[in-house]
Each structure stands twice: as structure tokens, then as C-alpha cells.
C-alpha positions as a Python dict, from the first residue, in 0.01 Angstrom:
ca = {
    (1, 'X'): (0, 0, 0),
    (2, 'X'): (182, 298, -118),
    (3, 'X'): (-56, 611, -11),
    (4, 'X'): (-98, 697, 284),
    (5, 'X'): (-386, 688, 386),
    (6, 'X'): (-534, 968, 666),
    (7, 'X'): (-764, 1209, 729),
    (8, 'X'): (-519, 1520, 911),
    (9, 'X'): (-752, 1546, 1213),
    (10, 'X'): (-763, 1748, 1483),
    (11, 'X'): (-966, 1762, 1759),
    (12, 'X'): (-848, 2101, 1851),
    (13, 'X'): (-894, 2271, 1547),
    (14, 'X'): (-1296, 2471, 1418),
    (15, 'X'): (-1442, 2272, 1188),
    (16, 'X'): (-1800, 2428, 1016),
    (17, 'X'): (-2155, 2202, 1140),
    (18, 'X'): (-2432, 2118, 827),
    (19, 'X'): (-2794, 2172, 890),
    (20, 'X'): (-2933, 1888, 892),
    (21, 'X'): (-3279, 1726, 947),
    (22, 'X'): (-3316, 1488, 1251),
    (23, 'X'): (-3605, 1201, 1250),
    (24, 'X'): (-3600, 936, 1535),
    (25, 'X'): (-3686, 582, 1457),
    (26, 'X'): (-3679, 396, 1803),
    (27, 'X'): (-3721, 588, 2134),
    (28, 'X'): (-3798, 267, 2402),
    (29, 'X'): (-4000, 440, 2731),
    (30, 'X'): (-4074, 199, 2959),
    (31, 'X'): (-3779, -109, 3179),
    (32, 'X'): (-4051, -342, 3011),
    (33, 'X'): (-3933, -236, 2661),
    (34, 'X'): (-3664, -373, 2499),
    (35, 'X'): (-3429, -112, 2553),
    (36, 'X'): (-3127, -180, 2374),
    (37, 'X'): (-3115, -155, 1998),
    (38, 'X'): (-2808, -115, 1753),
    (39, 'X'): (-2650, -204, 1415),
    (40, 'X'): (-2879, 41, 1178),
    (41, 'X'): (-2934, 47, 835),
    (42, 'X'): (-3082, 251, 574),
    (43, 'X'): (-3210, 216, 194),
    (44, 'X'): (-3434, 335, -66),
    (45, 'X'): (-3669, 93, -260),
    (46, 'X'): (-3987, 157, -483),
    (47, 'X'): (-4062, 518, -337),
    (48, 'X'): (-4009, 446, 107),
    (49, 'X'): (-3754, 423, 329),
    (50, 'X'): (-3665, 132, 476),
    (51, 'X'): (-3487, 99, 788),
    (52, 'X'): (-3358, -205, 997),
    (53, 'X'): (-3133, -330, 1306),
    (54, 'X'): (-3088, -539, 1608),
    (55, 'X'): (-3307, -490, 1932),
    (56, 'X'): (-3310, -618, 2215),
    (57, 'X'): (-3459, -668, 2561),
    (58, 'X'): (-3111, -529, 2780),
    (59, 'X'): (-2799, -647, 2677),
    (60, 'X'): (-2621, -612, 2353),
    (61, 'X'): (-2609, -921, 2148),
    (62, 'X'): (-2776, -1083, 2379),
    (63, 'X'): (-3038, -1452, 2389),
    (64, 'X'): (-3358, -1385, 2155),
    (65, 'X'): (-3219, -1046, 1983),
    (66, 'X'): (-3403, -940, 1712),
    (67, 'X'): (-3450, -737, 1396),
    (68, 'X'): (-3674, -484, 1365),
    (69, 'X'): (-3760, -309, 1038),
    (70, 'X'): (-3949, 65, 990),
    (71, 'X'): (-4075, 271, 697),
    (72, 'X'): (-4059, 597, 598),
    (73, 'X'): (-4243, 733, 328),
    (74, 'X'): (-4198, 1113, 347),
    (75, 'X'): (-3869, 1143, 556),
    (76, 'X'): (-4059, 1305, 887),
    (77, 'X'): (-4282, 981, 1028),
    (78, 'X'): (-4165, 653, 1042),
    (79, 'X'): (-4404, 325, 1075),
    (80, 'X'): (-4409, 213, 1413),
    (81, 'X'): (-4126, -148, 1403),
    (82, 'X'): (-4191, -436, 1409),
    (83, 'X'): (-4013, -759, 1394),
    (84, 'X'): (-3862, -823, 999),
    (85, 'X'): (-3703, -1129, 1200),
    (86, 'X'): (-3886, -1178, 1548),
    (87, 'X'): (-3670, -1411, 1805),
    (88, 'X'): (-3583, -1782, 1704),
    (89, 'X'): (-3459, -2065, 1842),
    (90, 'X'): (-3174, -2267, 1797),
    (91, 'X'): (-2971, -2561, 1913),
    (92, 'X'): (-2979, -2523, 2276),
    (93, 'X'): (-3135, -2111, 2316),
    (94, 'X'): (-3255, -1855, 2196),
    (95, 'X'): (-3056, -1693, 1921),
    (96, 'X'): (-2876, -1361, 1874),
    (97, 'X'): (-2934, -1138, 1565),
    (98, 'X'): (-2766, -837, 1354),
    (99, 'X'): (-2913, -625, 1116),
    (100, 'X'): (-2654, -667, 819),
    (101, 'X'): (-2799, -409, 577),
    (102, 'X'): (-2928, -455, 268),
    (103, 'X'): (-2862, -535, -119),
    (104, 'X'): (-3137, -365, -382),
    (105, 'X'): (-3219, -444, -720),
    (106, 'X'): (-3347, -179, -920),
    (107, 'X'): (-3736, -148, -830),
    (108, 'X'): (-3772, -519, -834),
    (109, 'X'): (-3640, -664, -500),
    (110, 'X'): (-3467, -557, -165),
    (111, 'X'): (-3305, -798, 46),
    (112, 'X'): (-3247, -757, 393),
    (113, 'X'): (-2924, -928, 590),
    (114, 'X'): (-2928, -1080, 925),
    (115, 'X'): (-2642, -1305, 1061),
    (116, 'X'): (-2743, -1516, 1317),
    (117, 'X'): (-2541, -1691, 1654),
    (118, 'X'): (-2656, -1910, 1956),
    (119, 'X'): (-2371, -1930, 2256),
    (120, 'X'): (-2291, -2224, 2392),
    (121, 'X'): (-2502, -2368, 2685),
    (122, 'X'): (-2217, -2339, 2966),
    (123, 'X'): (-2147, -1951, 2820),
    (124, 'X'): (-2564, -1887, 2937),
    (125, 'X'): (-2634, -1807, 3245),
    (126, 'X'): (-3022, -1760, 3409),
    (127, 'X'): (-3101, -1722, 3092),
    (128, 'X'): (-2886, -1466, 2988),
    (129, 'X'): (-2495, -1446, 2808),
    (130, 'X'): (-2209, -1412, 3090),
    (131, 'X'): (-2019, -1132, 3031),
    (132, 'X'): (-1723, -1145, 2680),
    (133, 'X'): (-1800, -1267, 2336),
    (134, 'X'): (-1670, -1590, 2404),
    (135, 'X'): (-1880, -1897, 2295),
    (136, 'X'): (-2011, -1840, 1966),
    (137, 'X'): (-2177, -2118, 1741),
    (138, 'X'): (-2352, -2198, 1436),
    (139, 'X'): (-2322, -1836, 1353),
    (140, 'X'): (-2407, -1787, 948),
    (141, 'X'): (-2604, -1515, 719),
    (142, 'X'): (-2969, -1530, 621),
    (143, 'X'): (-3175, -1280, 445),
    (144, 'X'): (-3525, -1205, 369),
    (145, 'X'): (-3680, -1066, 48),
    (146, 'X'): (-3929, -829, -67),
    (147, 'X'): (-4062, -755, -388),
    (148, 'X'): (-4312, -495, -268),
    (149, 'X'): (-4200, -390, 33),
    (150, 'X'): (-4498, -587, 255),
    (151, 'X'): (-4425, -914, 234),
    (152, 'X'): (-4128, -1070, 332),
    (153, 'X'): (-4019, -1450, 191),
    (154, 'X'): (-3919, -1720, 476),
    (155, 'X'): (-3515, -1647, 636),
    (156, 'X'): (-3312, -1808, 333),
    (157, 'X'): (-2916, -1960, 457),
    (158, 'X'): (-2648, -1778, 255),
    (159, 'X'): (-2413, -2110, 353),
    (160, 'X'): (-2187, -1784, 480),
    (161, 'X'): (-2084, -1810, 847),
    (162, 'X'): (-2028, -1465, 823),
    (163, 'X'): (-2233, -1175, 1111),
    (164, 'X'): (-2126, -856, 802),
    (165, 'X'): (-2056, -544, 949),
    (166, 'X'): (-2226, -349, 593),
    (167, 'X'): (-2461, -535, 345),
    (168, 'X'): (-2300, -583, -70),
    (169, 'X'): (-2136, -295, -163),
    (170, 'X'): (-2153, -323, -623),
    (171, 'X'): (-1818, -306, -769),
    (172, 'X'): (-1787, -92, -1066),
    (173, 'X'): (-1732, -498, -1202),
    (174, 'X'): (-2139, -502, -1104),
    (175, 'X'): (-1926, -792, -824),
    (176, 'X'): (-2081, -760, -498),
    (177, 'X'): (-1878, -767, -159),
    (178, 'X'): (-1921, -794, 219),
    (179, 'X'): (-1738, -601, 501),
    (180, 'X'): (-1652, -830, 738),
    (181, 'X'): (-1458, -846, 1049),
    (182, 'X'): (-1183, -1060, 910),
    (183, 'X'): (-1411, -1227, 565),
    (184, 'X'): (-1549, -1002, 288),
    (185, 'X'): (-1726, -1269, 75),
    (186, 'X'): (-1795, -1225, -327),
    (187, 'X'): (-2060, -1324, -593),
    (188, 'X'): (-2099, -1259, -924),
    (189, 'X'): (-2466, -1314, -906),
    (190, 'X'): (-2645, -1025, -893),
    (191, 'X'): (-2903, -1079, -733),
    (192, 'X'): (-2724, -1090, -391),
    (193, 'X'): (-2859, -1485, -271),
    (194, 'X'): (-2584, -1706, -456),
    (195, 'X'): (-2238, -1762, -554),
    (196, 'X'): (-2051, -1578, -267),
    (197, 'X'): (-1671, -1701, -227),
    (198, 'X'): (-1494, -1683, 44),
    (199, 'X'): (-1184, -1429, 134),
    (200, 'X'): (-1004, -1207, 326),
    (201, 'X'): (-731, -1113, 545),
    (202, 'X'): (-738, -1404, 777),
    (203, 'X'): (-462, -1701, 710),
    (204, 'X'): (-544, -1972, 425),
    (205, 'X'): (-442, -2249, 742),
    (206, 'X'): (-844, -2099, 900),
    (207, 'X'): (-1032, -2157, 622),
    (208, 'X'): (-1173, -2489, 710),
    (209, 'X'): (-1253, -2375, 1069),
    (210, 'X'): (-1342, -1974, 1024),
    (211, 'X'): (-1603, -1790, 1078),
    (212, 'X'): (-1672, -1401, 1153),
    (213, 'X'): (-1880, -1288, 1398),
    (214, 'X'): (-1686, -1086, 1725),
    (215, 'X'): (-1552, -1368, 1892),
    (216, 'X'): (-1322, -1514, 1632),
    (217, 'X'): (-1133, -1177, 1449),
    (218, 'X'): (-938, -1235, 1788),
    (219, 'X'): (-830, -1515, 1693),
    (220, 'X'): (-738, -1443, 1340),
    (221, 'X'): (-517, -1196, 1559),
    (222, 'X'): (-417, -1420, 1794),
    (223, 'X'): (-327, -1671, 1522),
    (224, 'X'): (-156, -1433, 1269),
    (225, 'X'): (-14, -1183, 1561),
    (226, 'X'): (-73, -872, 1418),
    (227, 'X'): (-62, -611, 1769),
    (228, 'X'): (-450, -547, 1716),
    (229, 'X'): (-787, -667, 1624),
    (230, 'X'): (-929, -582, 1272),
    (231, 'X'): (-1320, -562, 1296),
    (232, 'X'): (-1588, -429, 1098),
    (233, 'X'): (-1498, -305, 802),
    (234, 'X'): (-1594, -69, 535),
    (235, 'X'): (-1509, -18, 196),
    (236, 'X'): (-1499, 207, -124),
    (237, 'X'): (-1330, 108, -483),
    (238, 'X'): (-1067, 381, -576),
    (239, 'X'): (-1012, 504, -972),
    (240, 'X'): (-791, 245, -1083),
    (241, 'X'): (-1035, -48, -917),
    (242, 'X'): (-859, -82, -629),
    (243, 'X'): (-1089, -152, -346),
    (244, 'X'): (-961, -29, 17),
    (245, 'X'): (-1104, -242, 305),
    (246, 'X'): (-1080, 29, 571),
    (247, 'X'): (-1117, -217, 895),
    (248, 'X'): (-1146, -74, 1295),
    (249, 'X'): (-852, -194, 1489),
    (250, 'X'): (-987, -63, 1831),
    (251, 'X'): (-724, 189, 1888),
    (252, 'X'): (-651, 538, 1780),
    (253, 'X'): (-635, 437, 1427),
    (254, 'X'): (-822, 330, 1161),
    (255, 'X'): (-615, 15, 952),
    (256, 'X'): (-664, -54, 613),
    (257, 'X'): (-637, -358, 297),
    (258, 'X'): (-635, -389, -58),
    (259, 'X'): (-729, -576, -352),
    (260, 'X'): (-637, -540, -683),
    (261, 'X'): (-874, -873, -811),
    (262, 'X'): (-1220, -737, -744),
    (263, 'X'): (-1172, -853, -343),
    (264, 'X'): (-1126, -1231, -383),
    (265, 'X'): (-762, -1185, -199),
    (266, 'X'): (-601, -922, -79),
    (267, 'X'): (-318, -770, 122),
    (268, 'X'): (-215, -773, 468),
    (269, 'X'): (-378, -503, 595),
    (270, 'X'): (-108, -225, 769),
    (271, 'X'): (-198, 71, 968),
    (272, 'X'): (-302, 486, 851),
    (273, 'X'): (-285, 766, 993),
    (274, 'X'): (-614, 797, 1026),
    (275, 'X'): (-831, 887, 1338),
    (276, 'X'): (-1103, 667, 1534),
    (277, 'X'): (-1284, 664, 1812),
    (278, 'X'): (-1282, 268, 1880),
    (279, 'X'): (-1592, 236, 1622),
    (280, 'X'): (-1813, 187, 1394),
    (281, 'X'): (-1808, 370, 1047),
    (282, 'X'): (-1903, 384, 684),
    (283, 'X'): (-1736, 519, 364),
    (284, 'X'): (-1919, 617, 21),
    (285, 'X'): (-1902, 770, -269),
    (286, 'X'): (-2100, 1162, -357),
    (287, 'X'): (-2263, 1170, -716),
    (288, 'X'): (-1928, 1374, -773),
    (289, 'X'): (-1676, 1183, -719),
    (290, 'X'): (-1579, 1233, -346),
    (291, 'X'): (-1566, 978, -117),
    (292, 'X'): (-1683, 1002, 194),
    (293, 'X'): (-1649, 877, 595),
    (294, 'X'): (-1872, 960, 824),
    (295, 'X'): (-1767, 810, 1198),
    (296, 'X'): (-1631, 944, 1502),
    (297, 'X'): (-1264, 1066, 1438),
    (298, 'X'): (-1203, 1199, 1758),
    (299, 'X'): (-968, 964, 1938),
    (300, 'X'): (-1051, 1117, 2336),
    (301, 'X'): (-1224, 1015, 2504),
    (302, 'X'): (-1251, 642, 2377),
    (303, 'X'): (-1586, 504, 2342),
    (304, 'X'): (-1835, 883, 2399),
    (305, 'X'): (-1806, 854, 1983),
    (306, 'X'): (-1891, 1210, 1948),
    (307, 'X'): (-1884, 1449, 1758),
    (308, 'X'): (-2049, 1306, 1441),
    (309, 'X'): (-1778, 1374, 1112),
    (310, 'X'): (-1837, 1392, 753),
    (311, 'X'): (-1475, 1373, 599),
    (312, 'X'): (-1457, 1433, 272),
    (313, 'X'): (-1172, 1348, -16),
    (314, 'X'): (-1097, 1412, -352),
    (315, 'X'): (-907, 1093, -427),
    (316, 'X'): (-974, 835, -147),
    (317, 'X'): (-630, 875, 29),
    (318, 'X'): (-681, 1259, 235),
    (319, 'X'): (-998, 1296, 414),
    (320, 'X'): (-888, 1615, 499),
    (321, 'X'): (-1258, 1860, 482),
    (322, 'X'): (-1459, 1835, 780),
    (323, 'X'): (-1779, 1891, 907),
    (324, 'X'): (-2016, 1866, 1226),
    (325, 'X'): (-2318, 1600, 1204),
    (326, 'X'): (-2396, 1634, 1543),
    (327, 'X'): (-2220, 1659, 1821),
    (328, 'X'): (-2530, 1653, 2067),
    (329, 'X'): (-2463, 1481, 2477),
    (330, 'X'): (-2736, 1195, 2528),
    (331, 'X'): (-2762, 1031, 2911),
    (332, 'X'): (-2830, 712, 2880),
    (333, 'X'): (-3168, 558, 3015),
    (334, 'X'): (-3144, 207, 3098),
    (335, 'X'): (-2853, -77, 3247),
    (336, 'X'): (-2727, -266, 2996),
    (337, 'X'): (-2417, -532, 2935),
    (338, 'X'): (-2191, -308, 2709),
    (339, 'X'): (-2410, -1, 2668),
    (340, 'X'): (-2277, 389, 2542),
    (341, 'X'): (-2199, 586, 2250),
    (342, 'X'): (-2378, 887, 2164),
    (343, 'X'): (-2329, 852, 1808),
    (344, 'X'): (-2274, 432, 1794),
    (345, 'X'): (-2284, 272, 1426),
    (346, 'X'): (-2343, 527, 1178),
    (347, 'X'): (-2462, 398, 809),
    (348, 'X'): (-2503, 610, 492),
    (349, 'X'): (-2709, 637, 197),
    (350, 'X'): (-2705, 871, -93),
    (351, 'X'): (-3039, 952, -238),
    (352, 'X'): (-3216, 1281, -408),
    (353, 'X'): (-2960, 1472, -372),
    (354, 'X'): (-2957, 1415, 36),
    (355, 'X'): (-2669, 1235, 171),
    (356, 'X'): (-2893, 999, 421),
    (357, 'X'): (-2724, 881, 835),
    (358, 'X'): (-2861, 653, 1035),
    (359, 'X'): (-2711, 603, 1393),
    (360, 'X'): (-2816, 448, 1698),
    (361, 'X'): (-2798, 666, 2069),
    (362, 'X'): (-2643, 496, 2359),
    (363, 'X'): (-2717, 211, 2268),
    (364, 'X'): (-3136, 242, 2251),
    (365, 'X'): (-3211, 465, 2056),
    (366, 'X'): (-3214, 481, 1667),
    (367, 'X'): (-3247, 840, 1479),
    (368, 'X'): (-3179, 927, 1127),
    (369, 'X'): (-3064, 1278, 1032),
    (370, 'X'): (-3028, 1418, 596),
    (371, 'X'): (-2825, 1741, 525),
    (372, 'X'): (-2837, 1819, 91),
    (373, 'X'): (-2605, 1683, -36),
    (374, 'X'): (-2545, 2065, -271),
    (375, 'X'): (-2470, 2230, 26),
    (376, 'X'): (-2146, 2033, 83),
}
């Protein structure tokens, strides 16, 4: 990797704040409500906006976690959230379901993905998972589809052992690539429902055992000897066809790996000069060709995930124009394992002259903002 990848971000510097419109999709009120919400994604289909996210009773990634759906035809008003996929039973206990993004085939079909796994019995106590991310089993990717936005199929098995970070991204060739943690599957099937092949940055001798979820990337760290655990990738394609996967490292800097064959093979990951607040982010391109990043680049205080920033780049290497999308502070209202963060796990959408960004608030609420692209 020859290019220096940097955001030249100075947390103390003044930067403009964009005017945004905000809509709230989910706000738990009572402790009896399902008070954990995270991993949101947004898409436009057949004249409406669709949003999904993970929703749990109390804790992050606990038994019975489901995927909620909300829909809007005007951005301002959203339907009452309903389970797109409700709690499911596994072999030993309820499964953990994680919203994993969308793939749209024009106005003909919409696919929503979700990852699932369950905990080994020894990791469960009094009907809840014990603290920590160990003991996952039966990890796999599934999908539901719709042709009208109202009626959805039964879950389909994608035959991939992965809980993705984002849904499939289309390359200029038409190939679809999924951003995972250490696995980045790809397919040439435009439906996004078949033909998936495994690829990624895990060692070749792990091929038979690898699964990609919040436990396994630590095992890859141990096997490779990397100084950091790499996870939660987001990709973008450069003008020369290079596919770049930016990766959270749980340090103050993002790492990156690249593919020059459409995602079939990847270079070893390296540290970049792109700052991060130990969180998830999303990259994309604006209609005028500029590359963008949406995330929380202030490295301190760790885990605060504030402010939410839009960073722009002309070449995909130097992201040096920064705008504040949100810097409000929020308080956690309900208890729960691993909760917190003001602007959690943003996902973005470019549509009809607007940049949309959906995010969780303290891993309890779900909100979406938008800003006109012509003002950026």
C-alpha cells in the first residue's frame, strides 16, 4: 500500500457545522420496552425509506436479539417499528440476530441481511449471556427479500459464516463485496443471494474453521500476531479499480487492506494516519465523485463517539475537509451491558440530493439525519 491514508484531523480545530434535519425512529420509554438498539442501516426503495436495526431486551448481543423495521414515505414520519425478523430459537437457546444491511435490485427487489449465532450453553446464566464475547457457535448470514416492501420472504441461508458490518457494496464491475471483520465475501450474482465466495485477511490455514463475528477476529489477531484486533470494515473503490477496506482497530487509528482483483485477494492490513474513536464508520462517494467518511474521528475521550463528522476527499487518500453533523450530548436512560456512545455505528445513504446518516444514541434510540449535498 503506497498511498498515505490520512484525515489530517485536529480535534481542537474549528470546523463548520452542517444544517441537518433529524427524525427519531425508536425511543424506548419504559424498562419493560426493548431498551437496546444498535447496528442501524437505511435504504431507499419504491418511493420509501427503509431502516433496520438490532433490537434487544436489555443487553448488547444477548439472547433473543431481533431485527426491527421502520418505513417512511416523507422522511419526517416513520412507521411504528415492527420485527422484520423476530426472536428465533437455536439448538440450545434463543439466537442473537444482528442487522446487516440492504441490497437493492432497482425497484424490483429489496434484500435485508442479518447475521445470527448462539452462545454455547456454558456461556449462558439465568437466561442471559455472561459478560464477554466468547462462546459463539453456528454463525451464519441470512436474508429476507421483498418485491413490494410489505411482504417479506422467510429467511434464506447465504451459506456464509459471517455477521457482516455492512451490506453488499457494488464495485464498478458489478461484483458485490461484503464488508465484514476479517472476511470479505464476494459474488458476481447481481441478486446478492447466491454465488458467495469467501475472501479476506485471515490466514489461509484458518479457511476450514473461520467464522466472522465479534469473537473470531480476536482469534485471527492471535494467529497472525497483529498488534491489534481488526474488525468492522467499510470499503470504497478508487478510480484505478483498487478496493480499499478500512478497518476499526480498537486504537486511535484505522487500518486498511486493499484488493486489486475485485475483492478476491487482499493485501496484509497496515495502520493508517486516519483517527478514530474506537467505533464503526461508513465510507462512500458523492455524486460529484468526492469520497466521504461518516464517523467519529475524535480519538478522545474513548468510546464517547462524539462529534459525528463528515470528512471529504478528492482522491480517496486525504480526507481533509471536515464538517460537524452532530455534537449533542445524550444520557443513557436504561441499564445494559456494553451500552454508551452518543453517535453509534453510523450508516449512510446518498439519495435525491441528500446525504442521510442513521445512527444509534447510547445504544438505546435510533435516529436519522439528512443534509442537502449541494451545501457540502
